C-alpha positions in Angstrom: 43.7 -2.8 21.1 46.6 -2.3 20.4 47.4 -4.7 18.5 45.0 -4.8 16.6 45.3 -0.9 15.5 48.8 -2.4 14.0 47.6 -5.2 12.2 44.8 -2.6 10.8 47.7 0.2 9.6 49.3 -3.4 8.1 46.4 -4.2 6.1 45.8 -0.6 4.7 42.7 -0.2 6.8 41.2 2.5 8.5 39.3 2.2 12.3 35.5 3.1 12.0 34.1 2.7 14.6 34.3 0.6 18.1 32.1 -0.5 20.6 32.4 -3.2 23.4 30.9 -5.9 20.6 31.4 -4.4 17.0 34.2 -2.5 15.6 34.4 -1.5 12.2 36.9 -0.8 9.7 37.1 0.3 5.9 39.6 -0.5 3.4 41.1 3.1 2.3 41.7 1.4 -1.5 38.1 0.9 -2.9 36.3 1.6 -0.1 34.9 -1.6 1.2 33.3 -2.1 4.6 34.5 -4.7 7.2 31.9 -5.0 10.4 34.1 -7.0 12.4 33.2 -9.1 15.9 34.7 -8.7 18.9 34.4 -12.5 20.4 37.1 -16.0 21.0 36.2 -16.3 17.7 36.7 -13.9 15.0 34.0 -12.8 12.5 34.1 -11.1 9.3 31.6 -10.1 7.8 32.3 -8.8 3.7 30.3 -6.1 2.3 32.8 -6.5 -1.4 34.9 -9.7 -1.9 38.3 -9.5 -1.8 40.7 -12.4 -1.2 43.6 -10.7 -1.4 43.0 -8.7 1.2 40.9 -11.2 3.7 44.1 -13.0 3.6 46.0 -10.0 4.6 44.2 -9.6 7.4 43.5 -13.1 8.1 47.7 -13.4 8.5 47.7 -10.6 10.9 44.8 -12.1 12.9 47.2 -14.0 15.1 45.5 -12.9 18.0 42.7 -15.0 17.0 42.2 -18.7 18.1 39.9 -19.4 15.2 38.8 -17.5 12.7 35.8 -17.9 10.4 35.2 -15.8 7.5 31.0 -15.5 7.0 29.3 -15.6 3.7 28.8 -12.3 2.6 25.2 -9.9 4.1 23.8 -7.7 1.0 22.7 -5.2 3.6 21.6 -2.1 1.4 24.0 0.8 1.3 21.5 4.4 1.9 23.5 7.2 0.8 20.8 9.7 -1.6 21.4 13.3 -1.8 18.6 14.6 -0.2 18.7 17.7 -2.8 16.3 16.3 -6.0 18.1 19.8 -7.6 18.0 23.6 -7.1 16.7 26.2 -9.1 18.8 29.8 -9.0 20.4 28.6 -5.4 17.1 27.3 -3.8 17.3 23.8 -3.4 14.2 21.6 -3.5 14.8 18.8 -1.4 13.0 14.6 -1.8 11.5 15.7 1.5 9.4 18.8 0.5 8.6 16.9 -3.0 7.3 14.0 -1.5 5.1 15.5 0.8 3.6 18.1 -2.0 3.4 14.5 -4.2 1.2 13.1 -0.7 -1.0 16.6 -0.8 -1.7 16.5 -4.5 -2.6 12.7 -4.7 -4.9 13.4 -1.6 -6.4 16.1 -3.4 -7.6 14.1 -6.2 -8.9 11.1 -4.3 -10.8 13.5 -1.9 -12.3 15.5 -5.2 -13.2 12.1 -7.0 -15.1 11.1 -3.6 -16.9 14.3 -3.4 -18.4 13.7 -7.3 -18.9 10.8 -6.4 -20.9 11.3 -3.2 -23.1 14.6 -5.2 -21.5 16.7 -3.2 -21.0 20.2 -4.2 -17.5 21.3 -6.2 -18.1 24.5 -4.6 -18.0 23.0 -1.4 -15.1 21.3 -2.1 -13.1 24.1 -3.1 -12.1 25.6 -0.1 -11.3 21.9 1.4 -7.6 21.4 0.3 -6.9 24.8 2.1 -8.1 24.2 5.6 -6.4 20.5 5.5 -3.2 21.8 3.7 -2.6 24.5 7.1 -4.1 21.9 9.4 -1.4 18.8 8.7 2.0 21.6 8.3 0.9 23.6 11.2 -0.2 20.7 13.6 2.8 18.6 11.7 5.1 20.8 12.9 4.0 22.6 16.7 3.2 18.9 17.5 7.1 17.7 16.8 8.1 20.8 18.6 5.9 20.8 21.5 6.1 16.9 21.4 9.8 16.1 21.1 11.7 19.6 21.5 9.5 21.5 23.8 12.5 22.4 25.7 14.7 24.3 22.8 11.4 25.8 21.1 9.6 27.0 25.0 12.9 28.7 25.4 13.1 32.2 24.2 11.1 34.6 21.7 13.3 33.0 18.7 13.0 29.6 19.1 9.1 30.2 18.9 9.9 31.9 15.2 11.6 29.0 14.9 8.8 26.7 15.4 6.5 28.7 12.7 9.1 30.3 10.4 11.2 27.6 8.6 14.3 28.9 9.5 17.5 29.2 12.2 18.9 31.9 14.0 22.9 31.1 13.9 25.2 32.1 16.9 26.7 34.8 14.8 23.1 36.8 14.3 22.6 35.0 10.5 19.3 33.6 9.7 20.1 30.1 7.9 16.4 28.6 6.1 16.7 24.9 6.6 12.9 23.8 5.6 10.7 22.6 8.1 12.4 19.2 9.3 10.4 18.6 11.9 6.6 17.4 11.6 5.1 14.7 14.0 2.8 12.5 12.5 0.3 12.8 15.6 0.6 16.5 15.5 -0.7 16.7 12.2 -4.0 14.1 12.8 -4.6 16.9 15.2 -4.2 19.2 13.3 -6.4 17.9 10.3 -8.9 17.5 12.7 -9.4 21.0 14.2 -9.4 22.1 10.4 -12.0 19.6 9.5 -14.7 20.8 11.9 -13.8 24.5 11.3 -14.3 23.4 7.8 -17.6 21.1 8.3 -19.4 23.9 10.2 -18.6 26.8 7.5 -19.4 24.8 4.6 -22.4 22.7 6.0 -20.8 19.5 5.1 -21.0 16.7 7.4 -18.0 16.3 9.9 -17.7 12.4 9.9 -17.9 13.0 5.7 -14.8 14.8 5.5 -13.1 12.6 7.9 -14.3 9.7 6.0 -13.2 11.1 2.8 -9.6 12.0 4.7 -9.4 8.2 5.4 -9.5 6.4 2.3 -6.6 9.2 1.5 -4.8 9.7 3.8 -2.5 7.0 4.1 -1.5 7.5 0.5 -0.2 10.4 2.0 1.3 8.9 4.8 3.2 6.6 2.4 4.6 9.4 0.8 5.9 11.5 3.3 7.7 8.2 4.7 9.4 8.1 1.8 11.1 11.4 2.0 12.3 10.3 5.5 13.5 7.8 3.4 15.6 10.0 0.8 16.3 11.9 4.1 18.2 8.9 6.2 16.0 9.9 9.2 14.1 8.1 11.9 16.3 5.2 11.3 15.9 2.2 13.0 17.9 0.0 15.6 20.9 -2.1 14.9 20.2 -5.2 13.4 21.9 -8.4 11.5 18.4 -9.2 9.2 19.8 -9.6 5.6 17.7 -6.7 4.0 18.8 -4.1 6.5 20.4 -0.8 5.0 23.3 1.0 6.1 22.5 4.8 6.3 26.2 6.3 5.5 25.5 9.3 6.4 24.6 8.1 10.1 27.2 5.4 10.9 28.3 2.6 9.3 25.6 -0.1 11.3 23.3 -2.0 8.9 20.1 -1.2 10.4 16.1 -2.1 10.0 14.8 0.7 7.5 11.8 1.5 9.8 10.7 4.2 6.8 10.5 1.7 4.5 8.4 -0.6 6.5 5.6 2.5 7.2 5.7 3.0 3.6 4.9 -0.5 2.7 2.7 -1.0 5.0 1.0 2.4 4.4 0.4 1.6 0.9 -1.2 -1.9 1.4 -3.8 0.1 4.0 -4.8 2.5 1.4 -5.4 -0.5 -1.4 -7.1 -2.6 0.8 -9.6 0.8 1.8 -9.9 1.5 -1.5 -11.1 -2.2 -2.6 -13.2 -2.2 0.6 -14.9 1.0 -0.3 -15.2 -0.1 -4.0 -16.3 -4.0 -3.3 -18.0 -4.3 0.2 -21.4 -3.2 1.4 -19.3 -0.9 3.7 -19.5 1.7 0.9 -22.9 2.3 1.7 -21.7 2.9 5.1 -19.3 6.2 3.8 -19.9 9.2 6.1 -20.3 7.2 10.0 -16.7 7.8 10.5 -15.9 3.6 9.7 -13.2 5.2 6.8 -11.4 7.4 9.1 -11.4 4.8 12.2 -10.2 2.3 9.9 -7.7 4.6 8.6 -6.1 5.5 12.0 -6.4 2.5 14.0 -4.5 0.5 11.3 -1.9 3.0 11.2 -1.4 3.9 14.8 -1.5 0.1 16.0 1.3 -0.4 12.8 2.9 2.5 14.8 2.5 1.4 17.9 4.6 -1.5 17.0 7.0 -0.6 14.6 8.5 1.7 17.4 9.8 -0.8 18.9 12.6 -1.3 15.7 13.1 2.3 15.6 16.2 4.1 17.5 15.2 6.7 19.5 14.9 9.8 18.5 15.3 12.4 21.1 17.4 11.7 24.7 14.6 11.8 26.8 12.9 8.6 25.5 15.9 6.8 26.7 14.2 6.8 30.6 10.7 5.4 28.8 9.0 2.5 28.7 7.0 3.5 26.2 8.3 6.0 23.8 6.7 9.1 23.0 5.3 7.6 19.4 4.3 4.5 21.3 1.9 7.1 24.2 0.3 9.5 21.1 -1.0 6.2 19.1 -3.0 4.9 21.9 -6.1 7.6 22.7 -5.8 7.6 18.3 -6.3 3.9 18.5 -9.2 3.6 20.5 -11.0 6.3 18.6 -10.1 5.0 15.5 -11.4 1.5 17.3 -14.4 3.0 18.0 -16.2 4.4 14.7 -14.7 0.9 13.4 -16.7 -1.4 15.8 -19.8 1.4 15.9 -20.6 0.8 12.4 -19.6 -3.0 11.6 -22.2 -3.4 15.1 -24.9 -1.0 13.3 -24.0 -3.0 9.9 -25.2 -6.2 12.0 -28.2 -5.4 13.4 -29.5 -3.9 10.0 -29.4 -0.2 11.1 -28.0 1.6 8.2 
């Protein structure tokens, strides 16, 4: 390693990261990044082509028996600002804005479904309030209980942080941090509870409300995962695929853009749901739970498998065969599949 360090200095490179297999060099002058593999053969993958620097690096790398320069990998270097803009010192973040876009989009979609199905508008008005409170509380409480119970349940101050977007600092100050931790599984549970309360108080079929949510929820999920991408959170595992993202505020390794995978899939599920509703006989099954089942079964089946390319989110998942997201997805997939199969069975046998 001493020999490598000397060579790095002589070619004006900075050692950024070292592991058993890889070490990463950053050129100090033009901010190029070189990912180098430690092996009997010395491979160099270049972000930017720089023949002079390569020649210098090759010249001083006389400890390698053979050096092969690979072609340029077009990784996406990702480091956007989490802040969209600020007003009077108050930061408005991409994540929060995309959450709002997702909720407003769902509001408009469900409102149109109420109109098409001739449900009184006065019964629709309270729904958004129930949904907003349910998904926010459910997602927040779900994250705290599923992923960080040791922190949030250890003191009264931390319990307050579960519900209020602040953080108590060691010096006694209070810092606003926003709702940075939200769990989709908790959001689903919160929605189910809030929709059940809404249906009782407003005399609307519970399954009808769930089907409305099933059509709109993929749009909201798409927006939320796009917010995760802007925050560079819920990142994927290391990979060498050419569409990999390098999340520069995390490390300099190319990784699966798991948030983007989910964003694109949820967009597909949303569009397919609209097509099914408008162009098939299943339009007449609205209110049976089919669209709710379609939504949660497809989303959480994909969620189960995409977890295999995601980085571990919390330390206790390191020793688990399936991570927390996968375990929580299984019962939701079963519930969703039940409603889909039940509706399709009745449709085939002409009982609708």
